[in-house]
C-alpha positions as CSV (number, residue, x, y, z in Angstrom):
1,M,0.0,0.0,0.0
2,R,1.4,3.4,-0.9
3,F,1.7,5.9,1.9
4,E,-0.4,8.5,-0.1
5,S,-3.4,6.2,0.1
6,V,-3.3,5.8,3.9
7,P,-5.6,8.3,5.7
8,M,-3.5,10.7,7.7
9,P,-4.2,11.9,11.3
10,A,-4.4,15.7,11.5
11,G,-1.3,16.0,13.7
12,V,0.7,13.9,11.2
13,E,-0.6,16.1,8.3
14,A,1.0,19.1,10.0
15,R,4.5,17.5,10.2
16,P,7.3,18.5,8.0
17,R,7.9,16.3,4.9
18,D,10.9,14.7,3.3
19,I,11.6,15.2,-0.4
20,R,9.3,12.2,-1.3
21,G,6.4,13.7,0.7
22,Y,6.7,11.4,3.8
23,P,5.7,13.1,7.0
24,V,8.7,13.2,9.5
25,P,7.9,11.9,13.0
26,A,8.6,14.3,15.9
27,I,11.5,12.3,17.3
28,T,13.3,11.9,13.9
29,P,16.6,13.8,13.7
30,W,17.6,15.8,10.6
31,E,20.9,16.0,8.9
32,G,20.7,19.2,7.0
33,D,17.5,18.9,4.9
34,T,17.3,15.2,5.2
35,P,15.5,13.3,8.0
36,Q,17.3,10.3,9.4
37,F,14.2,8.0,9.8
38,A,16.0,5.1,11.4
39,L,17.5,7.2,14.2
40,T,16.0,8.9,17.3
41,D,16.8,12.5,18.4
42,Y,17.7,12.6,22.0
43,E,16.4,16.2,22.7
44,R,13.1,15.6,20.9
45,S,12.6,12.2,22.7
46,A,13.2,13.9,26.0
47,Q,10.7,16.6,25.3
48,C,8.1,14.1,24.2
49,A,8.6,12.0,27.3
50,G,8.6,14.8,29.8
51,K,5.7,16.8,28.3
52,R,3.6,13.7,27.3
53,L,3.8,14.5,23.6
54,C,3.2,11.9,20.8
55,S,6.5,10.8,19.4
56,V,4.9,10.9,15.9
57,C,2.9,14.1,15.7
58,N,4.4,16.0,18.7
59,R,0.9,16.9,20.1
60,A,-0.2,16.3,23.6
61,M,-1.5,12.9,24.6
62,P,-4.3,12.9,27.1
63,R,-4.0,10.9,30.4
64,G,-4.8,7.2,29.8
65,P,-3.6,4.7,27.3
66,V,-0.7,5.2,25.0
67,W,0.3,3.2,21.9
68,R,3.5,2.0,20.2
69,V,4.4,-0.2,17.3
70,V,6.4,-3.3,18.2
71,G,8.5,-5.7,16.1
72,A,8.4,-9.5,15.8
73,A,10.0,-10.5,19.1
74,E,8.0,-8.2,21.3
75,S,4.8,-9.0,19.4
76,A,5.3,-12.7,20.0
77,A,6.1,-12.2,23.7
78,I,2.9,-10.1,24.2
79,G,0.8,-12.6,22.2
80,E,2.1,-15.5,24.2
81,A,1.5,-13.7,27.5
82,L,-2.0,-12.7,26.6
83,A,-2.9,-16.2,25.3
84,A,-1.7,-17.7,28.6
85,G,-3.7,-15.2,30.6
86,R,-0.5,-13.6,32.1
87,P,0.2,-9.9,32.3
88,Y,2.9,-8.5,30.0
89,R,5.4,-5.8,31.0
90,N,8.4,-5.0,28.9
91,L,11.2,-5.2,31.5
92,A,13.8,-4.2,28.9
93,P,13.7,-0.5,28.2
94,T,13.3,0.8,24.6
95,L,14.2,4.0,22.9
96,E,10.9,4.1,21.1
97,G,8.4,6.5,22.7
98,P,4.6,6.3,22.8
99,G,2.0,8.0,20.7
100,H,-1.7,8.4,19.9
101,R,-3.5,5.4,18.7
102,A,-4.2,6.9,15.3
103,C,-0.6,8.0,14.9
104,M,0.8,4.6,15.7
105,L,-1.7,2.8,13.4
106,Y,-0.7,5.3,10.7
107,A,3.1,4.8,11.4
108,S,2.7,1.0,11.3
109,M,1.3,1.3,7.8
110,V,3.5,3.9,6.1
111,C,6.9,3.1,7.6
112,P,8.4,0.5,5.2
113,Y,10.2,-1.3,8.0
114,L,7.2,-1.6,10.3
115,A,4.7,-2.4,7.6
116,R,6.0,-5.6,6.0
117,P,7.7,-8.8,7.4
118,N,10.3,-8.8,4.6
119,A,11.3,-5.1,5.1
120,R,14.8,-4.4,6.1
121,R,16.4,-1.6,8.1
122,G,18.0,1.1,6.0
123,L,20.5,2.3,8.6
124,S,22.5,1.0,11.5
125,A,22.6,2.7,14.9
126,E,25.3,5.3,15.1
127,Q,26.8,4.1,18.4
128,P,25.4,0.6,19.1
129,D,24.8,-0.3,22.8
130,E,22.6,-2.8,24.7
131,L,19.5,-0.9,23.6
132,T,20.4,-0.4,19.9
133,S,22.6,-3.4,19.0
134,H,19.6,-4.8,17.1
135,V,19.5,-1.7,14.8
136,V,21.6,-3.1,12.0
137,R,21.3,-2.1,8.3
138,G,19.7,-5.0,6.4
139,T,18.0,-6.6,9.5
140,R,14.5,-7.9,8.7
141,R,11.5,-6.9,10.8
142,G,10.3,-10.5,11.1
143,A,7.1,-12.4,11.0
144,M,4.6,-10.4,13.0
145,G,4.4,-6.8,14.2
146,A,1.7,-5.2,16.3
147,V,0.2,-1.9,17.4
148,V,-0.1,-2.2,21.2
149,G,-2.0,0.0,23.6
150,F,-0.6,0.3,27.2
151,A,-2.3,1.7,30.2
152,E,0.7,3.9,30.9
153,Y,4.4,4.4,30.4
154,E,7.4,5.4,32.4
155,Y,10.7,6.9,31.2
156,A,14.2,7.8,32.3
157,I,16.4,10.5,30.7
158,T,20.1,9.8,31.0
159,G,23.0,11.8,29.7
160,S,22.8,10.1,26.3
161,Q,19.4,8.3,26.0
162,V,15.7,8.5,26.7
163,M,14.4,5.1,27.7
164,F,10.8,4.0,28.0
165,R,9.0,1.1,29.6
166,F,5.3,0.3,29.0
167,L,2.9,-1.0,31.6
168,D,-0.3,-3.1,31.3
169,V,-1.4,-4.1,27.8
170,V,-4.9,-2.7,27.0
171,E,-5.0,-3.5,23.3
172,F,-3.1,-5.9,21.0
173,L,-3.4,-5.5,17.3
174,P,-1.0,-7.9,15.6
175,H,-0.3,-7.8,11.9
176,D,1.7,-9.6,9.2
177,T,1.3,-6.6,6.9
178,A,0.2,-3.4,8.5
179,D,-2.4,-2.6,5.8
180,E,-4.6,-5.0,7.9
181,H,-5.1,-1.9,10.2
182,L,-6.6,0.3,7.5
183,E,-10.2,-0.1,8.6
184,E,-9.2,0.4,12.3
185,L,-7.3,3.6,11.3
186,R,-10.3,4.9,9.5
187,A,-12.6,4.2,12.4
188,E,-10.1,5.8,14.9
189,L,-9.9,8.9,12.7
190,G,-13.7,9.1,12.6
191,R,-13.8,8.8,16.4
192,T,-11.2,11.5,17.0
193,A,-12.9,13.9,14.5
194,E,-16.2,13.8,16.5
């Protein structure tokens, strides 16, 4: 599915675009006039965490659930926990911040890496560490991804990273290809427009 055919949340519509027309998420760093989509900007992530701003559109998130897109390993772990009736909590922190439900549904569909199981990372992490060692150019996303809602998040801002943990799954929307979320995105945009 081409990104132009995916309905866009209003906050995403207001974001700056790259030369292809892709909206640039709030936490994406720029190198000159070029966004670095595979990387995360420390200052922007810290601001989103501390002010409870969506990491995609940079607008305020109300109290209550937050969403994020997860890859194959975390999607499988969440699915297994839910199927067994166990709670899930990601004990390993992540650099990926939360967002609005509509923004994360949209991101899952238009980001080539998030949208398809055969997609591969375009860039490697600049300075790999225990949180970013998996960010290697050419790495496949894997079998299943998911858009996941969590009751809340917590964060820590260190001298070099903003780390997030997510608490209590409230919604689990797994996908092989993210275009499976198209009707859910349309419905969410209809709800938020009311």
